[in-house]
C-alpha angles and dihedrals in degrees: 000000000000093000090049091050091051090048091051092049091048091050093049090049091051092049090050092048091048092049090050092051092048090049091051093050092044090051091048094051092045090051090051090051094049090046090057091052091048090054092053092045091047094051091045093049093048095048092049092046093051099033105048099062093063093047090049092049097045093038128247096256095044093046099047100031101033116113099199125080110186115145092187091065095034093250111145111172113154100183092109090052093049096048092044092052092048093046092046094048093045090047092050091048092047089056102030102043098061093040091047094047093048090049091048091050091050094048094046101038114016111024122100117233096259094047091044091053093050096046093044089051090052093048090049089050090053089054094051097048110107115247092239089063090054088052095047093051090044092051094048100038113015101040094055090045092054091047094051096041096053100028095242130161089232130015093207094108144135088265092058089048092052092051092051091046091050091055091045097052095041098086092050092053093044096047097046095041093047091052092049091049093050089052093058109113113256090226091070093057096042090051091052091048091048090055090058103265120142122242091254092050090048096049095046101038102032112020096039091045092050090050094049093117090057091047090051089053090051091052091050091051092047092049091048092050092046094047095044101045116111116148097059094041096050087059098052106027101062095238096239121142097238131139106267120272127155093241102040132081112259143179125229126211090255095047091050090058095043096047099048107028092082094064103028109116116247111258094011127130089245091059091045089051091055090052087051090056087054089053092051090049092050090049091051092053092047091049094051091049091051095046095048093046092049091051093047092050093049091051091050091051 
């Protein structure tokens, strides 16, 4: 009886201790989740608070559809920046998405272990290279090549920026897509092969379709990297507020902020307009995330 009583007390103590530990971890994880939400809300609130006044003072139409950016004469039209960022991001995705998906398919379905290890290491190295290094190599190698190939006065153009962005987003698309493809259940592929489909048909029509949520996540990461890049782009795009064209020097939303924030007077309309550009950039990234998530959920349903 006494031994049974001690055993029952020990068991009760262990249960209580276990419940306490679980409660501590649950509270810690919950606090981390709430902290992440607080960061997002704080950034959003700050951007709205600092960005709206300039838009209201300049005017919504003049700010978003104006083609002239001249702080000395209080002209703050960001249409060239918006179109340049959109064209640059779409161009990088048009080049990087097929290349990244094909590379991910090769790594996850076709590559031998040795080849997979070498290519994966190279892709990881691309992801770890600082953006300023991409810009430096692009400025020294790519810009002169574009200038000579097309007979331009300057090779610092939108085309050069698109090529650099393509290389920069490639490792994100490859890594995320490869992970999603490797997570596809083997039963799906075996069933497709048993029905007479070839390996290529199975990988493209079954595996890739089953991994569409991972591919959507890869696209989101690629778009976020392309829209948010500044240092490499400012070195190869020319940083001139022109309407976008493949063979002209252009300025992105990010490079507009980086290039002028250092000398914009505190409290001036110029500085507020730069914060407004940050708000527009943030809104673009949120909009892309929402659209791609909605598309992925509809396809799953």
